[in-house]
TORKE-484297 format. One record per atom (N, C-alpha, C): residue in one letter; z, y, x. Coordinates in steps of 0.1 Angstrom, whole numbers, plus 5000, padded with zeros to 4 digits. Example, Ala and Ser with C-alpha at 12.3 -4.5 7.8 and 13.67 -1.06 7.14 Angstrom:
<sites>
A507849435132A507849555123A507849675132S507149785128S507149895137S507950005129
</sites>
This chain:
<sites>
M080718350672M079718370683M078318370676P077418460681P076118470675P075318330677K074518300668K073718170669K072718180680N072318290684N071318310695N071818420704I072518380715I073218480724I072118560730L071018500734L069918580741L069418690731A069118650719A068518750709A069518870707M070818840706M071718950704M071819040716A071918970728A072019050741A070719140742L069619080739L068319150740L068219270731A068619240718A068619350708A069419470712K070619440718K071519550722K070919630734V070219560743V069519630754V068419720749I067619670740I066419750736I066919860727I068019850720I068519970713I069020070723A069720030733A070120120744A069020190750A067920120753A066720180759A066120280749A066020250736A065420340727A066220470726W067520470729W068420590729W068220670741A067420630751A067320700764A067020850762D066220890752D065921030750D066821100741G067921030737G068921090728G068521080713H067421010710H066921010696H066520870693L066820820681L066420690677L065520700665A064220670666A063220690656A063320570646N062920600633N062820490623N061920380627D060820420634D059820320639D060520230649E061420280657E062120200667E063020100660V063720150650V064620060642V063819950636N062719990630N061819890623N061319790633S061019830645S060519740656S061619650660L062819690660L064019600663L064019490653K063919530640K064019430630K062919330631S061719380634S060519290636S060719190648I061319240659I061519160670I062619050667L063619090660L064618990656L064018890646A063218930637A062518830628A061718730636E061018780646E060118700654E061018590662L062218640665L063218550672L064018460662G063618470649G064318390639G065718430637Q066018560638Q067418610636Q067618700624T066618710615T066818790603T066218720591G066618750579G066018710567G066518570562G066518550549G066818430543G068318390544S068618260541S069918220542S070118090550G069118070558G069117950566G070017960579E069817860588E070717860600E070417980609A069218040608A068918150618A069318280612A069718290599A070018420594A071218480600M071218610603M072318680609M073418700599T074718700603T075818720595T076018880594V076918920585V077219060584V077819110597N078719040603N079319080615N078419090627E077418990627E076418990638E075519120637W075119150624W074319270623W075119400626A076419390623A077319510626A077419530641E077319420649E077419430663E076219510669L075119500661L073919580665L073919720659E074419730647E074419860640E075419950647I076419900654I077319990661I076620060672Y075620000678Y074820060688Y073720160683L073320130670L072320210664L073020340659H074320340658H075020450652H075020580661S075120560674S075220680683S074620640697P074220740705P073520720718P074420630727V073720550735V074320460745V074220530759A075320560765A075320620778A074920520789A074620570801A074120490812A075120380816D076420410816D077320300821D077420190810E077420230798E077420120787E076120040787R075020110789R073720040790R073719940801A074319980813A074319890824A075119760821R076219780813R076919660809R076119570800L075319630791L074519550782L073419480790V072819540800V071819480808V072419360816E073619380820E074319270828E074519150818S074919180806S075119070796S073819000793L072719080792L071419020790L071018930801A071218980813A070818900825A071618770825A072818770821A073618640821A073118550810A072418600800A071918510789A070518450793L069918500803L068618450807L068718310813H067918210808H067918070813H066718030820G065718120821G064518080828G063518190827P062318170834P061318280834P060818310820G060818210811G060318240798G061218340791D062518330792D063418420786D063218560792R063018570805R062818700811R061518760806A060518690805A059218740800A059318790786L060118710778L060318750764L061118880763A062118890771A062919010771A062119140775L061319130786L060619240790L059519280780A058919180774A057819210764A058519280752A059619230747A060319290736A060719440739L061219460751L061619600755L060319690754D059219640760D058019720759D057519750745Q057719650736Q057319660722Q058119770715M059419760718M060319860712M060020000716L059720020729L059520160734L058120210729R057220130725R055920170720R055920190705A057020160699A057120160684A056720290678D057320400683D057020530677D055820600684R055020520692R053820570698R053920680708V055220710711V055420810722V056520760731I056220740744I057220700754I057520820762T058820870760T059220990767T059520960782V059621070790V060021050804V061320970806E062221010797E063520940798E063420790795E062720760784E062520620781E061720540792R060720610798R060020540808R060920510820A061820600824A062720580835A063720470832V064220470820V065220360816V064520230815S063320220810S062520100810S062320050824K061920130833K061820090847K063120040853E064220100850E065520060854E065819920849I065619890837I065919760831I064919650836H063619690837H062619590843H063119550857T063519650865T063919620879T065119530879A066119560870A067319480870A067019340866L066219320856L065919180851L065019100860E064119170867E063219100876E063919060889R065019120892R065819080903R066718960901V066918930888V067818820885V067418690890D068218620897D068018490902D068318390891L067218320887L067318230875L067718080879G068018060892G068517930896G069817890889L070117760887L071217720880L072517770885L072717760899L074017810904L074117960902A073118030903A073118180901A073518210887Q073018130877Q073318150863Q074818130861I075418020867I076817990865I077618100871G077218150883G078018260889G078018390881R076818420875R076818540866R077718530854L077718410848L078518390836L080018400840L080418340851L081818350856L082218500859R081318570865R081618710868R081718790855G080818760846G080918830833G082118810826S082618680825S083818650817S085018710823L085018740837L086218790843L086218950843H085019010844H084919150846H084219230835R083519170826R082619250818R083319360810H084519330805H085219420796H085819540804T085819540817T086519650824T085519730832V084219680832V083219750840V082819880833A082619880820A082020000813A082620000799P082420110792P082820120778P082220010770N082919960760N082419860751N082919890737R082019950730R082320000716R082619890707E082219760710E082419650701E083919620699Q084819670708Q086219650706Q086719730694Y085919820689Y086219900677Y085419860665L084919740665L084019690655L084719690641G086019650641G086719650628G086719790622E087019890630E087020030626E085620070621F084620030628F083220070624F082920010611L083419890608L083119830595L083919880584N085219910586N086119940575N086420090574N086220170585N086620310584N085620390593R084420400589R083320460597R083620600602I084320680594I084620820597I085620820609Y086620730608Y087620720618Y086920690632Y086020590631Y085320540643Y084520660648A083820730640A082920840644A083820960650V084920990645V085821090650V086321040664R086620920665R087020860679R085920880689Q084620860685Q083520880694Q083421030698R083621120688R083421260691R084521310701L085721250699L086921300707L087021230720G086321110721G086421030733G087720960735K088520950724K089820880724K090120850710A091220780708A091720750694A092120880688P091720900675P092021030668P093421060668E094320960666E095721000666E096321050679D095621030690D096021080703D095721230703D094721280696D094321420697D094521500684L094721430673L095021500660L096521520659G097321450666G098721480666G099421420654I098821320648I099521250637I099521100640P100421020633P100420880636P099120810632V098920690637V097720620635V097420590621A098420550613A098220520599A097720650591E098320760595E097920890588E096520930593A096220900605A094820940610A093820850603H094120730600H093120640592H093020700578T094120730572T094020780558T093320910557L093621000567L092921130568L091421110569A090921020577A089521000578A088920950565L089620860558L089120810545L089120920535A090121000535A090121120525A089021210528G088721230541G087521320544G086221260538G086121130539G084921070533G084821090518L085921080511L085921100496L085621240493L086221340501L085821480498L084421510501A083821440511A082421460514A081521410503R081921300497R081121240486R081021340474V082121410471V082121500460V081321630464A081421670477A080721790481A079221760481R078821640483R077321600483R076821550469A077721550460A077321490447A076121550440D076021690442D074921760436D073821790446N073821710457N072821720468N072821850476T073821940474T073922060482T075422080486V075622100499V077022130503V077022280507T077722360500T077822500502T078822530513D078822650519D079822700529D081222690523A081322730510A082622730503A083122590502E082322500499E082822360498E083222300511F082422330522F082822290535F084122350539A084322480537A085522550541A086722490533R086522460520R087622400512R088022260517M087022190521M087322050527M088222070539A087822160548A088622190560A090022240557D090122330547D091422370542D092322260538L091822170530L092622060524L093021960535L092121930544L092521840555L093521900564E093422030566E094422100575E095822100568S095822150556S097122160549S097722020545G096821930541G097321800537G097921710548W097421730560W097821640571W098421720582G098521850581G099221930592G098521930605I097221920605I096421920617I095822060620S095322090632S094822220635S093522240627R093222370626R091922410619R090722350626E090822360639E089722300647E089422160644R090522080644R090421930642R090021910627A090521980618A090221970604A088721990602T088222090609T086722120608T085922010614L086421950625L085721840631L085621720621V086821690615V086821570606V085921600594A085921720589A085021750578A083521740582E083221790594E081821770599E081421630600V082321550606V082021400607V081821330594A082721360585A082721300571A081421340564L081021460565L079721500558L078521430565A078521420578A077421360586A077421210582E078521140582E078521000579E078120970564S078621060555S078221040541S076721060539A076121140547A074621150546A073921030552A074620950560A074020840566A074320710560D074420710546D074520590539D075920520541L077020600540L078320550542L078620450531D079320340535D079620230526D080620270516Y080220300504Y081220350493Y082220240490F081920120490F082820010487F084020010497H083620010510H084620000521H085520130520L084820240518L085520370518L086620380507T086320340495T087320350484T088320240485R087820120489R088720010490R089820030500E089420080512E090320110523E091320220519F090820330512F091720430508F092720380498A092320300488A093220250479A094320160485A093920090496A094820000502A095820070511N095420190516N096220260526N097020370520A096720420508A097320540503A098320500491S099420560490S100320540479S099720600466E100320560455E099820620442E099920770442E101020820448E101220970448E100121030457E099720970468E098621020476E097321010469R097120900462R095820890454R095720990443I096821020437I096821130426I096521260433R097121290445R096921420451R095421430456I094821320459I093421330464I092521370452L092921330440L092121380428L092121530427D093321590429D093421730429D092521790440A092521730452A091721780463A090221770460L089821660454L088421640450L087921740440F088821770431F088421880421F088422020428A089322040438A089322160445A088022180452V087422080458V086222090465V085022110455A085122040444A084122060434A084022200428A085222260427A085322400421A085122510432A085022470444A084922570455A083822670453D082722640447D081622730446D081622790432G082722780425G082822850412G082822770400E082322650400E082222560389E082222420393I082622330384I082622190386I081422130379S080422090386S079222040380S079421900374R078421860365R078521730359R078521620369E077621640379E077421540390E078721520397E079421630400E080721630408E081721560399S081821600386S082821540377S082621390376D081321350375D081021200374D081421130386E081221190398E081521130411E083021110412I083821210408I085221200408I085721090399S085121080387S085420980378S085220840384R084120820391R083920690397R084920660408I085220760416I086220750427I087620710421T087920780410T089220750403T089420600400A088420540394A088520400391A088520320404S087720360414S087620280426S088820280435I089720380433I090920390441I092120350432N091820270421N092820210413N093720310406L093120420401L093820510392L093120500378T093720550368T093220540354T092520670350H091820650339H091120770333H092020880329S093320840326S094320940322S094621030335H094620960346H094821040359H093721140361F092521090358F091321180360F091421300351V091721270338V091721380328V092821480332A094021430336A095121520340A094721610352A094021550362A093621620374A092621730370K091721690361K090621790357K091221900350R092221880341R092921990334R093622080344R094222020354R094922100364R093922190371A092822130374A091722210381A091322330373R091322310360R090822420351R091922510347G093122490352G094322570349G094822550335I094522430329I095022400316I096322320317G097422370312G098722310312G098622170313
</sites>
């Protein structure tokens, strides 16, 4: 449980408010970190420092826009965490600070801010009312609106799988037509292919098409879905995808035969535009070691890519 329930509930609401116009500015993210620091929730290694999982609870809301129904659930959780007028004043001030962070308050942000202000100002802060809110929340909170936190493990360990789920509006295995374990491995493979495609800082049309080809043929999914997974993998890899989690999870979920096959796929993406660059070769070498294969595996795959016996 977070050390400061109010701070976490407040942070989620102000992130949701910042997403009102469909865009989250760097200044808004920096403002969030400043607000958390003022509340004693970031930095250092003391009692107030946030854990990795606590920060992930916030990062999952930073990842993609928060819709109105999910925002309403977060506001309800914040209301339940208020213990007096001081908490309410702090919450409203932090909300205003966040929305002013990028020096532009859009029409959408202004409307959402008014909505949240109204909801919090109506909260009865009497003791009995607080107890009633807490009881109602414990009974109904998880069924009222979407709650992306139930997928926090996926967000931490398989970001591409999580993002595909968000795009599809359902679990990928429900719409990709493959079992859950294969859907997880597919997403991880997409991330590895994306790392090689981005290794020289340019993703060509040929490389993107080759990624989709390999995902389609390797997992027997439709071209449309293979293209979606490739798009998501490239987008996530551009957004500081955790390399350690990506390679660790792939190594844990794929057999040795699958890991050897992925080397051939990585070289196929690298060669898609006519040559294998040094940056791409170096990236594949790093991936080889990270997925528990040997340099001999790397050399053999590179020779196969070059058509050398």
